[in-house]
C-alpha positions as a Markdown table, in Angstrom:
| # | Residue | x | y | z |
|---|---|---|---|---|
| 1 | Met | 113.1 | 113.0 | 108.9 |
| 2 | Asn | 111.7 | 116.6 | 109.2 |
| 3 | Pro | 110.1 | 118.8 | 106.4 |
| 4 | Arg | 113.4 | 120.5 | 105.6 |
| 5 | Gln | 115.2 | 117.3 | 105.0 |
| 6 | Ala | 112.2 | 116.0 | 103.0 |
| 7 | Thr | 112.4 | 119.2 | 100.8 |
| 8 | Leu | 116.1 | 118.5 | 100.1 |
| 9 | Ala | 115.4 | 114.9 | 99.2 |
| 10 | Leu | 112.7 | 115.9 | 96.8 |
| 11 | Leu | 115.0 | 118.6 | 95.4 |
| 12 | Ala | 117.3 | 115.7 | 94.5 |
| 13 | Val | 114.4 | 114.0 | 92.9 |
| 14 | Thr | 113.9 | 117.0 | 90.6 |
| 15 | Leu | 117.5 | 116.8 | 89.5 |
| 16 | Ile | 117.1 | 113.1 | 88.7 |
| 17 | Trp | 114.0 | 113.8 | 86.7 |
| 18 | Gly | 115.8 | 116.6 | 84.9 |
| 19 | Trp | 118.4 | 114.0 | 83.8 |
| 20 | Thr | 115.5 | 111.7 | 82.8 |
| 21 | Phe | 114.2 | 114.2 | 80.3 |
| 22 | Val | 117.6 | 114.0 | 78.5 |
| 23 | Trp | 117.5 | 110.2 | 78.6 |
| 24 | Leu | 113.9 | 110.2 | 77.4 |
| 25 | Lys | 114.7 | 112.3 | 74.4 |
| 26 | Arg | 117.7 | 110.1 | 73.5 |
| 27 | Ala | 115.5 | 107.0 | 73.7 |
| 28 | Met | 112.7 | 108.4 | 71.6 |
| 29 | Thr | 115.1 | 109.6 | 69.0 |
| 30 | Ala | 116.4 | 106.1 | 68.8 |
| 31 | Ala | 112.9 | 104.7 | 68.6 |
| 32 | Asp | 112.1 | 107.1 | 65.7 |
| 33 | Thr | 115.1 | 105.9 | 63.7 |
| 34 | His | 113.6 | 102.4 | 64.0 |
| 35 | Gly | 110.2 | 103.6 | 62.9 |
| 36 | Ala | 108.7 | 102.5 | 66.2 |
| 37 | Ala | 107.8 | 105.7 | 68.2 |
| 38 | Ala | 104.6 | 104.3 | 69.8 |
| 39 | Leu | 106.1 | 100.9 | 70.5 |
| 40 | Gly | 109.3 | 102.5 | 71.8 |
| 41 | Ala | 107.3 | 104.6 | 74.2 |
| 42 | Thr | 105.4 | 101.7 | 75.7 |
| 43 | Leu | 108.5 | 99.5 | 75.8 |
| 44 | Phe | 110.5 | 102.2 | 77.5 |
| 45 | Val | 107.9 | 102.9 | 80.2 |
| 46 | Thr | 107.2 | 99.2 | 80.8 |
| 47 | Leu | 110.9 | 98.2 | 81.2 |
| 48 | Arg | 111.6 | 101.3 | 83.2 |
| 49 | Phe | 109.1 | 100.1 | 85.8 |
| 50 | Ala | 110.0 | 96.4 | 85.5 |
| 51 | Leu | 113.7 | 97.0 | 85.9 |
| 52 | Gly | 113.3 | 99.7 | 88.5 |
| 53 | Gly | 111.4 | 97.3 | 90.8 |
| 54 | Val | 113.9 | 94.4 | 90.6 |
| 55 | Leu | 116.0 | 95.7 | 93.5 |
| 56 | Leu | 113.1 | 96.6 | 95.8 |
| 57 | Pro | 112.6 | 93.1 | 97.4 |
| 58 | Leu | 116.2 | 93.3 | 98.6 |
| 59 | Leu | 115.4 | 96.2 | 100.9 |
| 60 | Pro | 114.5 | 95.5 | 104.6 |
| 61 | Gly | 110.8 | 95.5 | 105.3 |
| 62 | Val | 109.5 | 95.2 | 101.7 |
| 63 | Arg | 108.7 | 91.5 | 101.8 |
| 64 | Ser | 106.6 | 91.8 | 104.9 |
| 65 | Ala | 104.9 | 95.0 | 103.7 |
| 66 | Ile | 103.6 | 93.5 | 100.5 |
| 67 | Arg | 101.6 | 90.9 | 102.4 |
| 68 | Asp | 99.1 | 93.6 | 103.2 |
| 69 | Arg | 96.2 | 93.7 | 100.7 |
| 70 | Ala | 95.9 | 97.5 | 101.2 |
| 71 | Val | 99.4 | 97.9 | 99.9 |
| 72 | Trp | 98.3 | 96.4 | 96.6 |
| 73 | Arg | 95.0 | 98.3 | 96.5 |
| 74 | Asp | 96.8 | 101.6 | 97.0 |
| 75 | Gly | 99.6 | 100.5 | 94.7 |
| 76 | Gly | 97.1 | 100.0 | 91.9 |
| 77 | Leu | 95.8 | 103.5 | 92.4 |
| 78 | Leu | 99.3 | 105.0 | 92.1 |
| 79 | Ala | 100.2 | 102.7 | 89.2 |
| 80 | Gly | 97.3 | 103.9 | 87.1 |
| 81 | Phe | 98.2 | 107.6 | 87.6 |
| 82 | Met | 101.9 | 107.0 | 87.1 |
| 83 | Phe | 101.8 | 104.7 | 84.1 |
| 84 | Gly | 99.2 | 106.8 | 82.2 |
| 85 | Gly | 101.0 | 110.1 | 83.0 |
| 86 | Phe | 104.4 | 108.8 | 81.8 |
| 87 | Leu | 103.1 | 107.0 | 78.7 |
| 88 | Phe | 101.0 | 109.9 | 77.5 |
| 89 | Gln | 103.8 | 112.4 | 78.1 |
| 90 | Met | 106.3 | 110.2 | 76.2 |
| 91 | Val | 104.0 | 109.6 | 73.2 |
| 92 | Ala | 103.3 | 113.3 | 72.9 |
| 93 | Ile | 106.8 | 114.7 | 73.4 |
| 94 | Ala | 108.0 | 113.5 | 70.0 |
| 95 | Gln | 105.4 | 115.8 | 68.4 |
| 96 | Leu | 106.0 | 118.9 | 70.6 |
| 97 | Ser | 108.7 | 121.5 | 71.1 |
| 98 | Pro | 110.4 | 121.4 | 74.5 |
| 99 | Ala | 108.8 | 124.8 | 75.5 |
| 100 | Val | 105.2 | 123.5 | 74.8 |
| 101 | Ser | 105.8 | 120.2 | 76.5 |
| 102 | Ala | 107.3 | 121.9 | 79.5 |
| 103 | Phe | 104.5 | 124.4 | 79.8 |
| 104 | Leu | 101.7 | 121.9 | 79.5 |
| 105 | Thr | 103.3 | 119.3 | 81.8 |
| 106 | Ser | 103.8 | 122.1 | 84.4 |
| 107 | Leu | 100.1 | 122.5 | 84.6 |
| 108 | Tyr | 100.1 | 119.7 | 87.1 |
| 109 | Val | 101.0 | 122.3 | 89.7 |
| 110 | Val | 97.8 | 124.3 | 89.1 |
| 111 | Phe | 95.8 | 121.0 | 88.7 |
| 112 | Thr | 97.1 | 119.8 | 92.1 |
| 113 | Ala | 95.9 | 123.0 | 93.8 |
| 114 | Leu | 92.5 | 122.9 | 92.0 |
| 115 | Leu | 91.9 | 119.2 | 92.8 |
| 116 | Leu | 92.8 | 119.8 | 96.4 |
| 117 | Ala | 90.5 | 122.8 | 96.6 |
| 118 | Gly | 87.6 | 120.7 | 95.3 |
| 119 | Trp | 88.4 | 117.9 | 97.8 |
| 120 | Arg | 88.8 | 120.2 | 100.8 |
| 121 | Gly | 86.0 | 122.6 | 99.7 |
| 122 | Arg | 88.2 | 125.6 | 99.9 |
| 123 | Leu | 91.2 | 127.2 | 98.1 |
| 124 | Gln | 94.8 | 126.9 | 99.4 |
| 125 | Ser | 96.5 | 129.8 | 101.1 |
| 126 | Thr | 97.0 | 132.8 | 98.9 |
| 127 | Thr | 100.8 | 132.5 | 99.4 |
| 128 | Leu | 100.8 | 128.9 | 98.2 |
| 129 | Leu | 98.6 | 129.7 | 95.2 |
| 130 | Ala | 101.0 | 132.5 | 94.3 |
| 131 | Gly | 103.9 | 130.1 | 94.4 |
| 132 | Ala | 102.0 | 127.7 | 92.2 |
| 133 | Val | 101.3 | 130.3 | 89.5 |
| 134 | Leu | 104.9 | 131.5 | 89.5 |
| 135 | Ala | 106.1 | 127.9 | 89.2 |
| 136 | Thr | 103.8 | 127.2 | 86.3 |
| 137 | Phe | 104.8 | 130.3 | 84.5 |
| 138 | Gly | 108.5 | 129.6 | 85.1 |
| 139 | Ala | 108.3 | 126.0 | 83.9 |
| 140 | Gly | 106.4 | 127.1 | 80.8 |
| 141 | Trp | 108.6 | 130.0 | 79.7 |
| 142 | Ile | 112.0 | 128.6 | 80.6 |
| 143 | Gln | 112.7 | 127.8 | 77.0 |
| 144 | Gly | 110.7 | 130.7 | 75.5 |
| 145 | Pro | 107.0 | 131.4 | 75.0 |
| 146 | Pro | 105.1 | 128.2 | 74.2 |
| 147 | Gln | 103.4 | 128.3 | 70.8 |
| 148 | Leu | 100.1 | 126.4 | 71.3 |
| 149 | His | 98.2 | 124.8 | 68.5 |
| 150 | Phe | 95.6 | 122.8 | 70.5 |
| 151 | Asn | 96.3 | 119.6 | 68.6 |
| 152 | Trp | 96.2 | 116.0 | 70.0 |
| 153 | Pro | 99.8 | 115.9 | 71.4 |
| 154 | Glu | 99.1 | 119.0 | 73.4 |
| 155 | Trp | 95.8 | 117.7 | 74.8 |
| 156 | Leu | 97.5 | 114.4 | 75.5 |
| 157 | Thr | 100.2 | 116.3 | 77.5 |
| 158 | Val | 97.5 | 118.2 | 79.4 |
| 159 | Leu | 95.9 | 114.8 | 80.3 |
| 160 | Ser | 99.3 | 113.5 | 81.5 |
| 161 | Ala | 99.6 | 116.7 | 83.7 |
| 162 | Leu | 96.2 | 115.9 | 85.2 |
| 163 | Leu | 97.3 | 112.4 | 85.9 |
| 164 | Phe | 100.6 | 113.6 | 87.5 |
| 165 | Ala | 98.5 | 115.9 | 89.8 |
| 166 | Gly | 96.4 | 112.9 | 90.7 |
| 167 | His | 99.5 | 110.9 | 91.5 |
| 168 | Ile | 100.9 | 113.7 | 93.8 |
| 169 | Ile | 97.6 | 113.8 | 95.8 |
| 170 | Ala | 97.2 | 110.1 | 95.9 |
| 171 | Thr | 100.8 | 109.7 | 97.1 |
| 172 | Asp | 100.1 | 112.1 | 99.9 |
| 173 | Val | 97.1 | 110.0 | 101.0 |
| 174 | Val | 98.5 | 106.5 | 100.4 |
| 175 | Thr | 101.9 | 106.8 | 102.0 |
| 176 | Arg | 100.4 | 108.0 | 105.3 |
| 177 | Arg | 98.2 | 104.9 | 105.6 |
| 178 | Val | 100.3 | 102.0 | 104.2 |
| 179 | Ser | 104.0 | 101.2 | 104.1 |
| 180 | Pro | 105.9 | 103.6 | 101.7 |
| 181 | Leu | 108.3 | 100.8 | 100.8 |
| 182 | Gly | 105.5 | 98.3 | 100.2 |
| 183 | Val | 103.5 | 100.7 | 98.0 |
| 184 | Thr | 106.6 | 101.6 | 96.1 |
| 185 | Phe | 107.0 | 98.0 | 95.1 |
| 186 | Ser | 103.3 | 97.3 | 94.4 |
| 187 | Ser | 102.9 | 100.4 | 92.3 |
| 188 | Ile | 106.0 | 99.8 | 90.2 |
| 189 | Thr | 105.1 | 96.2 | 89.7 |
| 190 | Leu | 101.5 | 96.9 | 88.7 |
| 191 | Ala | 102.6 | 99.7 | 86.4 |
| 192 | Ala | 105.0 | 97.3 | 84.7 |
| 193 | Leu | 102.1 | 94.8 | 84.3 |
| 194 | Leu | 99.9 | 97.5 | 82.7 |
| 195 | Gly | 102.7 | 98.3 | 80.3 |
| 196 | Leu | 103.2 | 94.6 | 79.5 |
| 197 | Leu | 99.5 | 94.2 | 78.5 |
| 198 | Leu | 99.7 | 97.2 | 76.2 |
| 199 | Leu | 103.0 | 96.1 | 74.8 |
| 200 | Asp | 101.6 | 92.7 | 73.9 |
| 201 | Leu | 98.8 | 94.3 | 71.9 |
| 202 | Gln | 101.3 | 96.6 | 70.0 |
| 203 | Met | 103.7 | 93.8 | 69.2 |
| 204 | Leu | 100.9 | 92.1 | 67.3 |
| 205 | Ala | 101.3 | 94.9 | 64.8 |
| 206 | Gln | 105.1 | 95.5 | 65.0 |
| 207 | Pro | 106.7 | 92.2 | 66.3 |
| 208 | Ala | 110.0 | 92.6 | 64.5 |
| 209 | Leu | 110.9 | 96.0 | 65.9 |
| 210 | Leu | 111.3 | 94.9 | 69.5 |
| 211 | Gly | 114.7 | 93.2 | 69.0 |
| 212 | Gly | 116.0 | 96.2 | 67.1 |
| 213 | Leu | 115.2 | 98.6 | 69.9 |
| 214 | Leu | 116.6 | 96.5 | 72.7 |
| 215 | Gly | 119.8 | 95.9 | 70.7 |
| 216 | Asp | 120.3 | 99.6 | 70.1 |
| 217 | Pro | 122.6 | 101.2 | 72.8 |
| 218 | Ala | 121.0 | 104.6 | 72.2 |
| 219 | Phe | 117.7 | 103.2 | 73.5 |
| 220 | Leu | 119.0 | 100.7 | 76.0 |
| 221 | Glu | 121.4 | 103.0 | 77.9 |
| 222 | Pro | 118.8 | 105.7 | 78.7 |
| 223 | Leu | 116.4 | 103.0 | 79.7 |
| 224 | Leu | 118.7 | 101.5 | 82.3 |
| 225 | Leu | 119.6 | 104.9 | 83.7 |
| 226 | Ser | 115.9 | 105.9 | 83.9 |
| 227 | Ala | 115.0 | 102.5 | 85.5 |
| 228 | Phe | 117.5 | 102.8 | 88.3 |
| 229 | Phe | 117.6 | 106.5 | 89.0 |
| 230 | Gly | 114.3 | 107.8 | 87.7 |
| 231 | Thr | 112.2 | 104.9 | 89.1 |
| 232 | Phe | 114.0 | 103.0 | 91.8 |
| 233 | Val | 115.8 | 105.9 | 93.6 |
| 234 | Ala | 113.3 | 108.7 | 92.8 |
| 235 | Leu | 110.1 | 106.9 | 93.7 |
| 236 | Leu | 111.6 | 105.6 | 96.9 |
| 237 | Leu | 112.4 | 109.2 | 97.9 |
| 238 | Val | 109.0 | 110.5 | 96.7 |
| 239 | Asn | 107.0 | 107.9 | 98.7 |
| 240 | Arg | 109.2 | 108.3 | 101.7 |
| 241 | Cys | 109.4 | 112.1 | 101.9 |
| 242 | Gln | 106.4 | 113.7 | 100.1 |
| 243 | Lys | 104.0 | 113.0 | 102.9 |
| 244 | Leu | 105.9 | 115.5 | 105.1 |
| 245 | Leu | 105.0 | 118.4 | 102.8 |
| 246 | Asp | 101.7 | 119.9 | 101.6 |
| 247 | Pro | 100.9 | 118.3 | 98.2 |
| 248 | Val | 100.8 | 121.7 | 96.5 |
| 249 | Arg | 104.2 | 122.6 | 98.0 |
| 250 | Ala | 105.5 | 119.3 | 96.7 |
| 251 | Ala | 104.1 | 120.1 | 93.2 |
| 252 | Ile | 105.8 | 123.5 | 93.2 |
| 253 | Leu | 109.1 | 121.9 | 94.2 |
| 254 | Tyr | 108.8 | 119.2 | 91.5 |
| 255 | Ala | 108.3 | 122.0 | 88.9 |
| 256 | Leu | 112.0 | 122.8 | 89.3 |
| 257 | Glu | 112.6 | 119.8 | 87.0 |
| 258 | Pro | 112.6 | 121.9 | 83.8 |
| 259 | Val | 115.5 | 124.0 | 85.2 |
| 260 | Trp | 117.7 | 121.0 | 85.5 |
| 261 | Ala | 116.4 | 119.6 | 82.2 |
| 262 | Thr | 117.2 | 122.8 | 80.4 |
| 263 | Leu | 120.6 | 123.2 | 81.9 |
| 264 | Leu | 121.5 | 119.6 | 80.9 |
| 265 | Ala | 120.0 | 120.0 | 77.5 |
| 266 | Ile | 122.2 | 123.1 | 77.0 |
| 267 | Thr | 125.2 | 121.1 | 78.1 |
| 268 | Tyr | 124.4 | 118.3 | 75.6 |
| 269 | Gly | 123.7 | 120.8 | 72.8 |
| 270 | Met | 120.0 | 119.9 | 72.6 |
| 271 | Val | 118.9 | 123.6 | 73.1 |
| 272 | Thr | 120.7 | 126.9 | 73.2 |
| 273 | Ala | 121.0 | 129.2 | 76.2 |
| 274 | Asn | 119.0 | 132.5 | 76.1 |
| 275 | Gly | 117.4 | 135.0 | 78.4 |
| 276 | Trp | 114.3 | 132.9 | 78.8 |
| 277 | Leu | 116.2 | 130.5 | 81.0 |
| 278 | Leu | 116.9 | 133.4 | 83.5 |
| 279 | Leu | 113.2 | 134.5 | 83.4 |
| 280 | Gly | 111.7 | 131.0 | 83.7 |
| 281 | Gly | 114.3 | 129.8 | 86.2 |
| 282 | Gly | 113.9 | 132.9 | 88.2 |
| 283 | Ala | 110.1 | 132.6 | 88.4 |
| 284 | Leu | 110.5 | 128.9 | 89.4 |
| 285 | Leu | 112.9 | 129.8 | 92.2 |
| 286 | Leu | 110.7 | 132.7 | 93.3 |
| 287 | Gly | 107.7 | 130.4 | 93.3 |
| 288 | Asn | 109.5 | 128.0 | 95.6 |
| 289 | Leu | 110.6 | 130.8 | 97.9 |
| 290 | Val | 107.1 | 132.2 | 98.1 |
| 291 | Ala | 105.8 | 128.7 | 98.8 |
| 292 | Glu | 108.2 | 128.4 | 101.8 |
| 293 | Leu | 106.4 | 131.4 | 103.3 |
| 294 | Ala | 103.0 | 129.5 | 103.3 |
| 295 | Pro | 101.6 | 127.8 | 106.4 |
| 296 | Arg | 102.9 | 124.3 | 106.9 |
| 297 | Arg | 101.0 | 121.3 | 105.4 |
| 298 | Glu | 97.4 | 120.4 | 106.2 |
| 299 | Ser | 95.9 | 117.0 | 106.0 |
| 300 | Val | 94.1 | 116.2 | 102.7 |
């Protein structure tokens, strides 16, 4: 696989994650009707990883790869970033407008560039940094100017963006030294175990709500879709393809997710179309075009 093919594969991932935003909103709405927003978020993330990892052992090479201790060590690193990022984002999203959530989550593009600059001891190329700024602006303003209040859901979303940036960089390092298939399985499995531990603690306070959530199709259907497409398919593509691109270039590409999410949300009547979509989407596309002009990837 070459970098151009990897770019197309990761573009498909952004489309999948755009769908995941719609599924996530459906699931959290269902959890709210049961009075179990926090429990619903943990349950969704836990089962998303657990169900997403079920099919992985059937793929060739996975069983032999997971005998390597390094696969589990690196999988634990990815699991921590991944589980924390998804959980914090999901808990906070119920308290935020789509514009604010999109803007704060999109900060992972800038965070990726800054973390890499600190690691390498120098800034990225000017072209790549310009692409990162355009992508961040586009993701934040795609549904209108975000109205920030600096409350706890916003800070929690900023923390999730920082964890997503860490995951992007860690994926770049990890998938070049251990089996991408093996670390996909180990990271998903360990993330599911983290979720199970947290879920057990929450169920001590709300044990009766679990059955109601799992019996509600409005919660269960988005969960199954997110597990298969958002976890199994998307993470396989990420761990297989991202190492062929510079981490900042990959982060800029991932920032296209709000474009798909907004278009799908418009289709489902969740938001209305306006001129901000053209402005934000145009800035995102321009950011990706600018990033394509940057020098090819460097080693972390």
